[in-house]
Structures are given as C-alpha cells and as structure tokens.
N, C-alpha and C positions, 0 to 999 in steps of 0.2 A: 450849773445847778449844784448846790452843796449836798453833802451826804444825807442830811435830814430830809430835805424836800424830795430828793430822789427816792429814798426808801419809802416815804409816805405815799408818793405817787404810785410806786410799784405795788404797794399793799392794796390800794383801792381797785386794782385790776381784777381782784377776786370777785366772783359772782355773788358771794355772800358776806362781803366785808361790811362791817358795821362801824359807822362813825358815832362814837359815844359823846354826846354833847353835855358836858358837865359844867354847871354854873356854881361858882364858889364865891362866898363872901363871909369872912370871919368864921370859917367852919372848922377850925383846928380841933375842936373837941371830938368830932366823930369822923372826920375826913379819912383818916388812915384805915379805919374799919370798913368804910365804904369802898375805898380803893382795893382793899384786900378781897372784898366780895366780887369786884370786877375781875380781878386776877383769877378767881376760882370758877369762872364761868365754864360750862361744858363746851360752849362755842367760843373758840379762842381767836377767831379772825376779826380783830377789831383794832381801832385806834381811839384813844381818849383825847378829846379836845377840851381842855379846861379853860374856861373864860373867867378870869378873876375880876370881881367888880370893885376892887380897891380895898382889899383886906388889910387890916392893921395888926392882926395877930400872926401866928406862925403858919397860916394856911399856905402861903407861897413857899415857905421852907419845906413843908411836907410834900407839896407838889414837885418841887425840885429834887427832893430825895428820891421820890418814886420815878421821876424822869431819868435820873442817873442809873437807877436799877433796871428800868425797862428799855431805855434808849429813846432818843428824841423822835424816832419814827413811830413809836407806839404811844407816847404821851407828849402832846403839844400844849404849851402854856401860852395863853393869849390874854391881852388886856380887854376887860369888859367896858361897856359904855358908862357904867356907874349911874344908871337910871332905874334900878330895880330889877327884880328877878325875871319878869316877863321880857323886858327889853334886852336883858342879857342873853336869854335863850334865842330871841328873835335875831339878835346880832350874829349869833353863831350860824343860824340858818342862811344868812345873807353872805357869808364868807365864801367867795369863789374858790379859795384854796382848799376848802373841805369838800372832798369828792368821795362818794361811796354810793352803792346801790341801796343801802339801808342806814337809818339813823335812829338813835335812841336818846331821849331826854334822860338826864341823870341829875338827881339832887345830891347834895354833899353829905347828907347825914343819915341816909337810909342804909339798908343792907339788901343787896340783890340775892335772890335765891339762885343756886347754881344753874338752873335750867331757864332762867329769865329770857336770855336771848334766843335760845333754842326753841322755846315755845312759840315766840313771836315769828321767827323765821319759818317755822313749819306752817304757820297760817298764811303768811304773806307770799311765800314762794308759789302758792297755788294760783295767784292772780297775775294777769298780764301787767308788766312793769309800767305801762302807760296809764293805768287806772289808779287814782289815789287810794291808798290802802293804809289802814291803821290797826295795830294790835294793842290792846290795853287790858287791864285786869283789876280785879279786886285786890286789896292789900291786907296783909297781916300787920296789926298794930303792935309796936313794941315800945318799951320805956327807955330811959337813958342807959339802962344796964342790959339791954338786948332781951329783956323778958317780955314774952307775949302778954298783951293786955286786951286782946279782942280782935275783931275783924271790921273792915269797912263795910258799909251797907252793901247787900247783894241786890243787884238789879236784874230783873227777869224779862222785861220788855225788850224787844229788838232795838238796837241803836238806830236812830233816824233823825232827820233834820227837824221834824216837829218836836222832838224831845230836846235836841241840841239848842234850840232857840231859848229854852227856859231852864236848862239844867246841864251841868257837866257831870258825866257819869264815872269818870276815872281820872286819877291823878296823872300829871305828866311824867311822874317818876316811874310809871308802868308802861309808858308808850314807846312803841317801836313802829317805824313807818318807812315807806319806800321813797324812792327819788321823786316820783310824781307828786307825792304829798309835800316833800321838801320844796319843790319848785313852786307849788301853789302857795305855800306859806310865805316863801321869800318874796312874793309879789305884794305883800302887805306894805303899804307906804311907811317908811321909817318913822314919820312923825305921827302916825296913828296910835292912839291910846288903846292898848290891849289890856283887858281886865286880867286875863290869865292865859298863858300860852297853851295850856292843855284844853281849856274850854274852847279857845279859838280854833285849835286843831280839830276838835270834834265838830264844831260848826262848819268849818270849811270843807272837810272831807265828806261829811254827809250831804251838805248843800250842793256840792259840785259833782255829785254822782259817784262818789267813792264808796268804799266798803270798810266797815268797822267790825273788827272781831273783839268781842268782850268775853274774857275768860273769868269764870266764877272762882277758879282756884287761884289764890294769891301767887304772884311771881316776885314780890318784894316784901320786905319788912319795913314798914313806914314808921319812922321814929317819931314819937310824940314827946316833946320837951318844952321848956319854957320859952324857947326862942322861935318856935314854929311861926312862919309867916302865914301859912294857911293850914288849918287843922283838918282832922279827918271827918268831921261832921257825923260822928257815929253815936255819940251819947245824947241823952235827952237834953242835957245842958247845951251841947253844941247846936242842937236843933232849935232850942229856944232863942239862942243868939241869932240864928238865921231868921227866925220869925221877927225878932226885934229889928233886924236890918230891913226887913220888908216894910214894916210900919214906918220906919224912919225915911223910907224912900231910897235906900241904898240899892235894893234889887232893881228898881226902875232906872236908876242911874247906870248900873251895870248894863242893863238891856239897851239903854241909849248908846252906850259906848260900843257894844257889839253890833248894833244895827248901823251905826255910823261907819264902822270898819267894813261891814258887809256891803255898803253902798258901792265900794270899789270893785266888787265881784259879782254884781247882779247879772251881768251878761254871761257869766260862767256857771251860774246856778242852773240846774235842770229845770225845764218848764214847769213841772209840778211844784218844785220848791220855790220858783219865782212866784207862783200863785199863792202858796202858803205864806211866803214872806209878805206879799201885798196885803192879804187879809189880816195878818197879824199887825202890820204897821197901821193899817186903817183902824183896826179895832182899838189899838192903844190910844188913839186920839178921839174916838167917838163918844157920844153920850152913853149913859149907863146901859140901857136896853140894847142899843145897837152895838155897843162894845162887847157885851156878852155874846151876842149872836155872831159877830164877826170872828171873835176869838174861838168860839165853838166851831165855826166853819173851817177855821185854819187848822184845826186838829192838834194844836200844840198841847203837850201834856208832859207831866212829870212821871217818873218811873213807878211811884207807889201811890196808893189811894190817898193816904194822908197828904202826900205832896201835891197831888192834883187838887184836893180840897183847898189846900193853902193857895194854890195858883188861882182858883176861882175867887177866893177871898181877896187876893191881891188885885184881881181884875175889878171886883166890885169897888174896892177902895181906891182905884186908880193908881195902884202901886206896881203895875207890871210894865 
C-alpha cells in the first residue's frame, strides 16, 4: 500500500470523516475560491475526491496545485466518465475506494459557508447509521463577483416522498448524507438515466424510509453566472421557463426518467410509499377525470400553493 492510499484509509476511520465529492469540468474561473471555502470549514475532518469530467482549461492544474499543498491523502483527483454532471457524481458514489461515514456533494463554482459541514453533521449524527439520512438547505445566491443577489425559495412543508416525486427541494451543492444513503444511491444501475443527482437523492431517501433535514438558513453561496447548468429557479423569469418546460412536455419526460429509475427500487420503498407510487403511476396514464382522482389520492404535491396549482394544470394537460 502506498503512502497516499494508507493515509486516506486511516483518515476514514474517524466517526465524523466526510468524503467531499467534487465534480469538475472547465471550472477554472471559480474553482480556487470554492476550494478555499472548503479549507475554511469549521469541521476539518474531510477528504476531497475531485472527479474531473475532461476539462480542457486549467482546472486540473488548479486541482494539482491544491493537492500539492494539502497532500494526496486530503485531495484525490480522479477521471470522470465524461457523460454529464449527474453521471459524474454517481460515478463517485460507486467508487469502492471512497470510504467514509458521511458524504457531501460539491459543485466547482460555489462558496461553502464555514459551518456548512458542521450544521449537517449535527443533524445526521442524531440518527442510527443504518437509516438513510440527508441534510440539505436553502442557498444564498451570489453573482460572479461574490456579491449577494438573493435567496433560493424557502420551502415550509415537511420533506416527503409525495413531494419528492414532483419536486426537488434543495440543490446537491447543499447535501450531506450518511453511508446508508450512499449505499442506496450506489445501487442505481450505471446505465440508468438520472435527471439530476440531487433530485434522485431526495426521491430515494424519502421513498425508502429515510429522513431528510431541510434547513431554512443557507449553508452555501450558490453562484449564478452565464455557464450554470442548472439555475436557482428563484426569479419570475426562472419560473416562467419552468412553466414553458411543462407545456413542452419536459417535466413529463423528467418524471418518466425518475419513475423508470425507481422501478429498480420498488421492493425497498416503504409500503405507504409503494401505494403512493402505484396511484401516481396509474393516474399519469388514466383518462382525465380518473387521472385527477388518482393523483389526488396519491397526495403528491409541491411545496407552494402556486406550485401545486401548476401541478394540477400539468395533470389536466397530461404533462405530469
């Protein structure tokens, strides 16, 4: 065993060690600032696993520079599958060499608040390690120059499977989860299309009897810039774009993908969630009146009244 693998294995023996799963792709513009925010965490027991998805800018040079500063036991650079951000994160979850009691998704262009890991660990450590558990939060939105420009939507209803089927409530960049959640996610067949790793995490944890902590206080600053793959969905314009996607059938296609992926986990869903899923699946294929009745019985809902009204409209138009 070489020095790097020995040190990494030793580090994961800690009861509160966090494997930070960083996905990178041409992120040179903001990556150093993000890495500096990781270094400034109040909880310092972590290792960064950076999976690079084929960057052609100086991303790898920046990662290598930080690896030399931190040591290869604290920053591990890995090749990504080059199939998009969701596949990149999922590939990290499947790597047997990454072992830790806790895991955190990390985007390349945000800024973590110093207490980001500490807040999540305080919540998760209260639960038995064999129960899937997820901590996530609202975000502070910032521009390219780190200036605050707003907040992500605040959701007040409890996280649950009935909500997860039709809405993702938090970005993966805020998510910290335990080993039970990692094991659950890693069972996703590699060739399964995942719309987004964060939405998928919310669906599986709630569906399989896990617990989700949603914190209303932001734990990261979510950078908004011209190259965002997924935006914050916080402005009226963002919401209009989402409505447009609903009418075009994009939302229905996303739901198709999520349900197809869920088919591999039906036996692991709790009995009430199996019933919810069955009603929802039947309702999506039924005639209008029966569709509305079945979807109503399934209790699927979005977090806000306008969102739920939009969901009803999508059901009427057969776009759910």
